[in-house]
N, C-alpha and C positions, 0 to 999 in steps of 0.2 A: 519574445515569447513568454508563457505564462505560467508564474510560479504560483502555489497553491499552500492551505494549511489547513489541516483539520483537527475542529478540536470539538467536543461538548461542552465547552462555555463560550457562547456569542457576545462576552464581552470584555475581549481583549483590547486593551488601547495602543500597545504597545508590547512584541515579545522579545523578551529579555534573552540572550543567553542562558544556557545552562545546563549542565552535564546530563549526557542521558542517565533514565532511572537504574537500567539492568546494562551495564559496560559490557565489552563484545570483545575480544580476543582481536586484536588490528594486527591487519602486516607491519612489518618492521616502517618507523618513521610514520606510520597511519596514526600511533595510539590517540594526536591532540583530537580524531574525530568520539574519542568518550567526554573530551570535555568541555567546555560552555560554546552551547551552538544556536542559531536559529534555524531549523533545520525547516526546507519546502519542495514538494514535489514538482514537475513538472505536468502539467495539463493532461499531456495524454496519457502519461503513467499515474492519472485520481481514485482510479480503480484498486490503487492498496490499497489507498484511505478509505475508502466509500464504507468504511465498519464502523459498530462499535470498538472504540478504545482495547480492550481488550481480547477480542475477538480471535478466537485463531482461522485463519485461512491462508492457503494455498491458490497463489494467485499465477497463468499458465500465458505467455504470446508465444507464438511465431518468431523468429529470427531471420534475417538473410541465411543465416545457413541452418534454418530446420531443415531436416529433413520431409520429403513427402510419406517414409512412410511415419516418421513420426507427429508429424500434421496430420495423416488416413487416424493412424491408432489413436489421437486424444482428441481432434476435430473433429471426424466425421457426422457427416449430419450437421453440423451446426454451422452455422452464417458466421457465430459471433470470432469478433477479433480476440476477445480477453475467455478467458476460465476462472471460475473464480469458484472456490471451494471451502465451506467451514461443512460443522457436524450441525446435526438437526438439536443438539441439545441448545446451538446459536441461533435458530430460528427466527421465531418470536421476540429474542430478543434484539435481532439484524432488522423487526420490521414495526419497531415498538421505538427506536433510536430515532434521535435526530442529530443532525450535527450542525456547526456554524462551517462556515467553507469561504475562508480569509483569501482573498485578492494579495500578495506582496508585491512588493514591487521589486525588480529583478537586481538592482544594485547593490551591490557590496557581497552576492550572491558567488558564489564558487560550487562550479561541477566536481560531483561526485563522483561523472563517468561510469554510474552504477544504476538503472533501472530508472533515470530523468529524478534524483535524489539532490539535492541544492541543499551548503549549505551558509549559512552569514553567522561571520566572529563578531557581528555589530549589534546593539537593536534593531528592530523594523516594524515599522509603524503600516500599517496593513492599507491597505489603499481601500476594500472593502467590502463588506459581510454579508456573506448571501446564505439566511438558513435552507438550511434540505430539511424536510419532513419525510420523504418516503427516499428511503434508502436503497430498495431495493428497483426502484423508479428510475434512480441516477444509477444507479447500477445500468439496468439497459441501457439508459439514454447515452452510457460512454460504451455502448456497444461491449457489456461484461456478459457474459449466460453466466449464470449460479448456478451452481450445482450443488448438493446437501446428499451430506451422507452421515451413518454410524460414526465415524472415526475418521480421519485422516492419514493415519497408520496407511493405507492402505496407496497411497502417494506418494512414501518414501523415493519409487524407484524415479520419481518425475526426474530428479537430477539429474540422473545419467543421459539425458534423453539430448536432444540437443534444441530441444525446444528454453526458454529463457521460464527460470523460476525461481518465484520468490516464494517466502515464505514466513510469518506474521504471529506474531504472541502463540509459538508455539508452544513455546511452554506451557499452556493453555489449552493445550489439545486432550484429550481423551487416550491415554498410553503412548505417548508421545516421547517421552522421558528416555 
């Protein structure tokens, strides 16, 4: 399995564990997830991070439990495996952004069993780094259909479907709070 980390800094020689910038409410016994960790994503779920760091986005994909009705409602007419929604105000930043994609050794990582997320409590030296200069093309190559709207607020109901729905940096979305 390939684990990745995306950053706007292409010169990281060692990833040192650090606490998350904005702690989240965690289930009992999982508050350690706000502590010092190195985060990685499985290659299959890299679409969650092919965006500028602070870009609010909602990423949706079907699971084995997804109903035909939900698939038809959300994916009708699309051959994409994943849908990603961003706001118009972020589109030019998405087009202009560049990211470093770090390939990380899977040793010392543990799965969170959540959307392909993995963490290490130890420092991690990357195996390789690749510069991504065209994020929309990288999204397409990853099987993602990018959808742009004025706000993301109309997608609040997506979490009530049988699809997998991930919201990232929604605190930066217009009218989300």
